[in-house]
C-alpha positions in Angstrom: -39.6 278.9 153.4 -40.7 278.9 157.0 -44.5 279.1 157.6 -45.3 281.8 160.0 -49.0 282.7 159.1 -51.6 280.6 157.5 -55.1 281.5 156.1 -57.8 278.7 156.3 -61.2 279.0 154.6 -62.9 275.6 154.4 -66.2 274.3 153.3 -64.9 270.8 153.6 -63.9 270.6 157.3 -62.6 267.0 157.4 -59.2 266.9 159.3 -59.4 270.7 159.6 -59.1 270.9 163.5 -56.3 268.4 163.5 -54.4 270.3 160.8 -55.1 273.8 162.4 -54.0 272.3 165.8 -50.8 271.0 164.3 -50.1 274.4 162.7 -50.7 276.3 166.1 -48.4 273.8 167.9 -45.6 274.8 165.4 -46.1 278.5 166.2 -48.1 279.4 163.0 -50.6 282.2 163.3 -54.0 281.4 162.0 -56.2 283.7 159.9 -59.8 282.3 158.8 -63.3 283.3 157.5 -66.7 282.9 158.8 -67.7 279.5 159.8 -64.1 278.1 159.8 -63.0 280.8 162.3 -65.9 279.9 164.5 -65.1 276.3 164.4 -61.5 277.0 165.4 -62.5 279.4 168.2 -65.0 276.7 169.6 -62.1 274.3 169.8 -60.0 276.8 171.7 -57.5 277.6 169.1 -56.3 281.2 168.7 -57.6 282.7 165.4 -57.9 286.1 163.8 -60.9 286.6 161.6 -60.1 288.0 158.1 -62.7 290.8 158.5 -60.7 291.8 161.8 -57.3 291.4 159.9 -58.3 293.6 156.8 -60.5 296.0 158.9 -63.4 295.3 156.4 -66.5 293.2 157.4 -67.7 290.3 155.3 -70.3 291.9 153.1 -72.9 291.2 150.4 -74.2 288.2 152.2 -70.6 286.7 152.3 -69.9 287.2 148.6 -66.9 289.4 149.7 -64.7 288.1 152.4 -61.1 287.8 151.2 -60.9 290.0 148.1 -58.8 292.6 149.8 -55.2 293.9 149.1 -54.0 292.9 152.6 -54.9 289.2 151.7 -53.7 289.0 148.2 -50.6 291.2 148.7 -49.6 289.0 151.5 -50.0 285.9 149.4 -48.6 287.3 146.1 -45.6 289.3 147.3 -42.3 287.7 146.1 -40.0 287.1 148.8 -36.9 287.5 146.7 -37.7 290.9 145.5 -36.9 293.7 148.0 -39.4 296.1 146.2 -42.2 293.7 147.1 -41.1 293.3 150.6 -40.8 297.1 151.0 -44.2 297.6 149.7 -45.6 295.1 152.2 -43.6 297.0 155.1 -45.0 300.3 153.9 -48.6 299.3 154.1 -48.0 297.0 157.2 -49.1 293.9 155.5 -47.6 290.5 156.9 -46.8 287.7 154.5 -49.3 284.8 154.3 -47.3 281.7 153.9 -49.8 279.1 153.6 -53.2 278.9 152.2 -55.7 276.1 152.9 -58.9 276.5 151.0 -61.8 274.3 150.0 -64.2 275.6 147.6 -68.0 276.1 147.6 -69.6 272.6 146.8 -70.8 273.5 143.3 -70.7 270.0 142.0 -72.6 268.5 144.9 -75.1 271.2 144.7 -75.9 270.9 141.0 -76.0 267.0 141.4 -79.3 267.6 143.1 -82.3 266.8 140.8 -84.1 269.7 142.2 -81.5 272.3 142.2 -82.3 275.8 140.9 -80.2 278.2 138.8 -80.1 280.6 141.8 -78.8 277.9 144.2 -76.1 277.0 141.7 -74.9 280.5 141.1 -74.7 281.1 144.8 -72.5 278.0 145.1 -70.0 279.5 142.6 -67.0 280.4 144.8 -65.1 283.6 143.8 -62.7 284.4 146.6 -61.6 280.9 147.1 -60.2 280.1 143.6 -58.6 283.6 143.6 -56.6 282.8 146.8 -55.6 279.3 145.4 -54.4 280.7 142.1 -52.4 283.5 144.0 -50.8 281.0 146.2 -50.0 278.5 143.6 -48.7 281.3 141.3 -46.4 282.2 144.2 -45.5 278.8 145.3 -41.8 279.9 145.6 -42.9 281.7 148.8 -46.3 280.1 149.6 -47.7 276.6 150.3 -51.3 276.0 149.1 -53.5 273.1 150.0 -56.8 272.0 148.5 -57.1 268.4 149.7 -57.4 267.2 153.4 -55.4 264.0 152.4 -52.3 266.3 152.2 -52.5 267.7 155.8 -50.6 265.0 157.7 -47.7 265.1 155.2 -47.3 268.9 155.3 -47.4 268.8 159.1 -44.8 266.0 159.2 -42.5 267.8 156.9 -42.8 271.1 158.8 -42.1 269.4 162.1 -38.9 267.8 160.6 -37.8 271.0 159.1 -38.3 273.6 161.8 -41.6 274.9 160.2 -40.3 274.9 156.6 -41.6 273.2 153.5 -39.3 272.4 150.6 -39.6 274.0 147.2 -40.4 270.5 145.7 -43.4 270.2 148.1 -44.7 273.6 147.3 -44.5 273.0 143.6 -46.3 269.7 143.9 -49.1 271.4 145.8 -49.3 274.3 143.4 -49.7 271.9 140.5 -52.5 270.2 142.5 -54.1 273.5 143.2 -54.2 274.6 139.5 -55.8 271.3 138.5 -58.4 271.9 141.3 -59.3 275.3 140.2 -59.4 274.3 136.5 -61.7 271.4 137.3 -63.9 273.5 139.5 -64.3 276.0 136.7 -64.9 273.2 134.2 -67.7 271.8 136.2 -69.4 275.2 136.2 -68.8 275.8 132.5 -70.2 272.4 131.7 -73.3 272.8 133.9 -74.2 276.3 132.7 -73.7 275.6 129.0 -75.8 272.6 129.3 -78.9 274.8 130.2 -81.5 275.5 127.5 -83.1 278.8 126.8 -85.6 278.0 129.7 -82.6 277.2 132.0 -83.6 273.5 132.1 -80.5 271.0 131.9 -79.9 269.2 128.7 -77.8 266.0 128.1 -74.9 267.8 126.3 -73.0 271.2 127.2 -72.5 273.6 124.4 -68.8 273.7 125.5 -67.5 270.4 127.0 -64.6 270.6 129.5 -62.8 267.1 130.2 -60.6 266.1 133.1 -58.7 263.0 133.5 -55.8 261.7 135.7 -52.9 259.8 134.3 -52.6 256.4 135.9 -49.6 255.3 134.0 -47.6 255.6 130.7 -48.0 252.4 128.8 -45.1 250.7 126.9 -46.9 251.4 123.7 -50.2 251.7 122.1 -52.1 249.5 119.8 -48.8 248.8 117.9 -45.2 249.2 119.2 -44.7 252.3 117.2 -47.4 254.3 119.0 -47.1 255.9 122.3 -49.8 255.5 124.9 -51.1 256.3 128.3 -53.9 255.3 130.6 -56.1 258.0 132.1 -58.7 257.6 134.8 -61.7 259.7 135.4 -61.0 261.7 138.7 -64.5 260.8 140.0 -64.4 257.0 140.7 -67.2 255.1 139.1 -68.0 251.8 140.9 -67.8 248.8 138.7 -65.6 250.5 135.8 -62.7 248.9 134.4 -60.5 251.9 135.4 -61.1 250.9 139.2 -59.3 247.5 138.8 -57.0 246.2 141.4 -54.2 244.2 139.8 -53.5 241.1 141.9 -50.6 239.7 139.8 -49.0 239.6 136.4 -47.2 241.9 133.9 -48.2 245.5 133.3 -51.3 245.9 131.3 -51.0 247.0 127.7 -53.2 249.4 125.7 -55.0 246.5 124.0 -55.3 244.7 127.3 -57.1 247.5 128.9 -59.4 248.0 125.9 -60.4 244.5 125.7 -60.7 244.0 129.4 -63.3 246.8 129.3 -65.2 245.2 126.6 -65.3 241.9 128.5 -66.4 243.6 131.8 -69.1 245.7 130.4 -70.6 242.6 128.6 -70.3 240.2 131.6 -71.8 242.5 134.1 -74.9 242.7 132.2 -75.8 239.2 133.1 -77.4 238.3 136.5 -77.0 234.6 136.1 -73.4 233.3 136.6 -71.8 234.3 133.5 -68.5 233.8 131.5 -67.3 236.1 128.6 -64.2 235.5 126.4 -63.1 238.6 124.4 -60.6 238.6 121.6 -59.8 242.0 119.8 -62.8 243.7 121.4 -65.3 241.1 120.2 -66.9 238.2 122.3 -65.8 234.9 120.8 -67.5 233.0 123.7 -70.3 233.8 126.1 -72.4 231.7 128.4 -74.5 231.6 131.5 -75.3 228.7 133.8 -75.9 227.8 137.3 -72.2 227.6 138.0 -69.3 229.7 136.8 -67.2 226.6 136.0 -70.0 225.3 133.7 -70.4 228.8 132.0 -66.7 228.8 131.4 -66.8 225.4 129.7 -69.6 226.4 127.6 -67.9 229.8 126.7 -64.7 228.1 125.7 -66.6 225.6 123.4 -67.8 228.4 121.1 -64.5 229.2 119.6 -61.5 227.6 121.5 -59.1 228.8 118.7 -60.0 232.4 119.2 -60.1 232.1 122.9 -56.3 231.5 122.8 -54.8 234.7 124.1 -58.0 236.3 125.0 -59.4 238.0 127.9 -61.9 236.2 130.4 -64.3 237.9 132.6 -66.6 236.4 135.1 -69.5 238.0 137.1 -68.9 236.1 140.3 -66.2 234.5 142.5 -63.5 232.6 140.7 -62.7 229.4 142.7 -60.2 226.6 142.4 -62.6 224.6 140.3 -62.8 227.4 137.7 -59.0 227.6 137.4 -58.6 223.9 137.2 -60.9 223.8 134.3 -58.9 226.5 132.5 -55.6 224.5 133.3 -57.3 221.4 132.0 -57.9 223.2 128.7 -54.3 224.5 128.7 -56.1 227.9 128.0 -53.5 230.7 127.6 -55.1 233.9 128.8 -53.8 237.5 128.7 -56.1 238.9 131.4 -58.6 237.4 133.9 -61.2 239.6 135.5 -63.7 238.8 138.3 -65.2 240.6 141.4 -63.2 238.3 143.7 -61.1 235.2 143.9 -60.9 232.5 146.5 -57.6 231.8 148.3 -57.3 228.5 146.4 -57.8 230.1 143.0 -55.0 232.9 144.0 -52.7 230.1 144.8 -53.3 228.2 141.7 -53.0 231.2 139.4 -49.7 232.5 141.3 -47.6 230.1 139.0 -48.8 232.0 135.9 -46.5 234.9 136.4 -47.3 236.5 133.1 -51.1 236.3 133.7 -52.7 239.7 134.6 -55.3 239.1 137.3 -57.7 241.8 137.9 -60.3 242.1 140.8 -62.9 244.9 140.5 -66.3 245.5 142.0 -69.4 244.3 140.2 -71.7 247.2 139.8 -74.0 248.0 136.8 -73.3 251.7 136.7 -72.5 253.7 133.6 -70.6 256.8 132.8 -72.6 259.8 131.7 -71.0 259.8 128.3 -69.1 257.6 125.8 -66.4 259.4 123.8 -64.6 258.8 120.4 -62.0 260.9 119.1 -62.3 261.8 115.3 -60.1 264.1 113.3 -60.5 267.6 114.7 -63.2 266.8 116.9 -65.0 264.4 119.5 -68.0 262.3 119.3 -70.1 262.1 122.3 -73.1 259.9 123.1 -74.9 258.4 126.2 -74.0 254.7 127.0 -76.2 251.9 125.4 -77.9 251.0 128.7 -81.1 249.5 127.2 -81.4 245.7 127.6 -84.5 244.2 125.9 -86.8 242.4 128.0 -89.4 239.9 127.1 -92.1 242.5 127.3 -90.3 244.5 124.5 -90.6 241.7 122.1 -93.2 241.9 119.1 -93.9 238.5 117.4 -94.1 239.3 113.7 -94.0 235.8 112.2 -96.8 233.3 112.0 -94.9 231.1 114.4 -94.5 232.5 117.9 -91.3 231.4 120.0 -91.5 229.1 122.8 -90.7 230.3 126.4 -87.3 228.5 126.1 -86.6 230.2 122.7 -87.5 233.5 124.2 -84.8 233.0 126.8 -82.3 232.2 124.4 -83.3 235.1 122.0 -82.8 237.5 125.0 -79.5 236.0 125.7 -78.5 236.2 122.1 -79.5 239.9 121.8 -77.5 240.8 124.9 -74.5 239.3 123.5 -75.1 240.8 120.1 -75.0 244.2 121.9 -71.3 243.7 122.5 -70.4 242.4 119.0 -68.9 244.8 116.4 -71.4 245.6 113.7 -72.5 244.0 111.5 -73.2 241.5 114.3 -74.8 238.1 114.0 -74.8 235.7 117.0 -76.1 232.0 117.1 -77.0 230.9 120.6 -78.6 227.9 122.3 -79.1 226.7 125.8 -77.5 229.7 127.4 -74.3 229.8 125.2 -73.1 231.2 122.1 -72.6 228.7 119.1 -71.3 231.1 116.4 -70.4 234.7 116.2 -70.0 236.8 113.0 -68.6 240.2 113.8 -67.4 243.4 111.9 -68.3 242.6 108.4 -69.5 245.1 105.7 -72.7 243.1 104.9 -75.0 241.3 107.3 -75.3 238.1 105.1 -71.4 237.8 105.3 -71.5 238.0 109.2 -74.2 235.3 109.2 -72.0 233.0 107.0 -69.1 233.6 109.2 -71.2 232.7 112.3 -72.3 229.6 110.7 -68.7 228.6 109.8 -67.4 229.3 113.2 -70.0 227.1 114.8 -69.2 224.3 112.2 -65.4 224.6 113.0 -66.1 224.3 116.6 -68.3 221.1 116.0 -71.3 222.8 117.4 -74.7 221.9 116.0 -77.0 224.7 114.9 -80.2 222.7 114.6 -82.9 224.5 117.0 -80.6 227.4 117.5 -81.7 231.1 117.8 -80.0 234.0 116.1 -79.7 237.7 117.1 -78.9 240.4 114.7 -77.8 243.8 116.2 -79.7 245.8 113.3 -82.4 244.8 110.8 -81.9 242.4 107.9 -81.8 244.5 104.8 -82.6 241.6 102.5 -83.9 238.0 103.0 -80.5 236.5 102.0 -79.3 236.4 105.7 -82.7 234.7 106.8 -82.0 232.1 104.0 -78.4 231.4 105.4 -79.4 231.0 109.0 -82.4 228.8 108.2 -80.3 226.5 106.2 -77.9 226.2 109.1 -80.7 225.0 111.3 -81.8 228.0 113.3 -85.5 228.1 114.3 -85.9 231.6 115.7 -84.5 235.0 115.2 -84.4 238.3 117.0 -83.8 241.6 115.4 -84.9 245.3 115.8 -86.9 245.5 112.6 -87.2 248.8 110.6 -86.0 247.8 107.1 -87.8 248.9 104.0 -87.9 245.2 103.2 -89.3 244.0 106.6 -92.3 242.3 104.8 -89.9 240.5 102.5 -87.8 239.4 105.5 -90.8 238.3 107.6 -92.1 236.3 104.6 -88.8 234.5 104.3 -89.0 233.6 108.0 -92.5 232.2 107.4 -91.3 230.2 104.4 -88.6 228.6 106.5 -90.9 228.1 109.6 -88.9 230.5 111.8 -90.2 232.4 114.8 -89.2 235.8 114.5 -89.5 238.7 116.9 -88.8 242.5 116.6 -87.3 244.5 119.4 -87.5 248.0 118.0 -84.1 248.8 119.4 -80.8 248.6 117.5 -77.4 247.9 119.0 -74.8 249.2 116.6 -71.3 248.8 118.1 -68.4 250.5 116.0 
């Protein structure tokens, strides 16, 4: 299929002049609209404006430019049907063999906080999607381009094949065009259906359209009998696990990616050098220190048994000293994540061929939504961005915590935010001492956390305790006090708050309320 005539209508003009020049050099006639045509003329390229081509001017303030039979017939006519070609000849309509269109910047427009409904509406493209869909539908005879990244490859293939593009290339470009228009319409639908009766934007649209790109098909899902794939948001989010760069190791599994996400989201909430060790989506060891290697040593001590086969995340550069400490512990790790690795660390890790090493930027940015599939539906929520600060604490016990205790309490509460509910976390001196996760009763989580600390040989005398939600009864307070804890942080809000506070006073505990729960299911 030789390209003889191309139509260009571009809002994104990156690479447009070079592409248009390449087409002209290969003998292609150019059609274009408004601003694009002016740009091509200014560059000295021969171009025919669509209004001159159709005999109708652009009208209605540019709302109607390309919606004309001479345009769409030239695109949609099947080259293999004599009747179609006879109709074109009867009406003196040449074929349009390549359509290159960028759509009005709707998403960029509505991203502005001060955007008005009228502005949004005027940035809804009509003619552009129509041309793209026409060209994509008729890809057997037409090439369609939506992405400037494709310009060089198209020009190169044309140059190698006397101005022709293969059916395989045209089909690939058509699929890309249909995705492009679908996502464009989805963005419009999501934004418009999120407006309330006064046309003010709300958090959630009435009808939600989702779009993700498949990165890879995984070997299996959570279990070998389940199929799985990994999809990435088409709009890259700095600092998200989906933007990892794998430096070495085997392919990531379904569980690897899920656990790595849990580790990364936890470690990037800390500003001090931090280490997080995750096992089955729960932190089994978290610590902060002045140096990453010390943070690792402390995190590993929390639960060295569970740390075996876990995921480790650091929020700073991993150097040879950190890797040497891991080697000294003979610590088997599935995935290691960090913003960067020194050359010495890379060299030391290279011998661990199965270890998956991921590098990704450290950015404390969140997606707009968190999603969870349920039978026949989807749960949607905004991310848990809230991190309790000292100013948020309300002392409810007779004894107030010391400044050192407040630091540990805030650290413990930050960790509890990433532990599956019911969550109880014992901490001290910037490290976790015992973690109780995912139990049906809070007192059982408390007992498990105590047991974990005892098994690790970690003393709980003088420790602090964080609970992700309120204590429904005093029994959890009795258990943690007996273990040696001296301060507690919890959201409060139980019908038995007074009973729980009284228990804290009986045991001589300092207790603070945050007013913010951190359930994690």
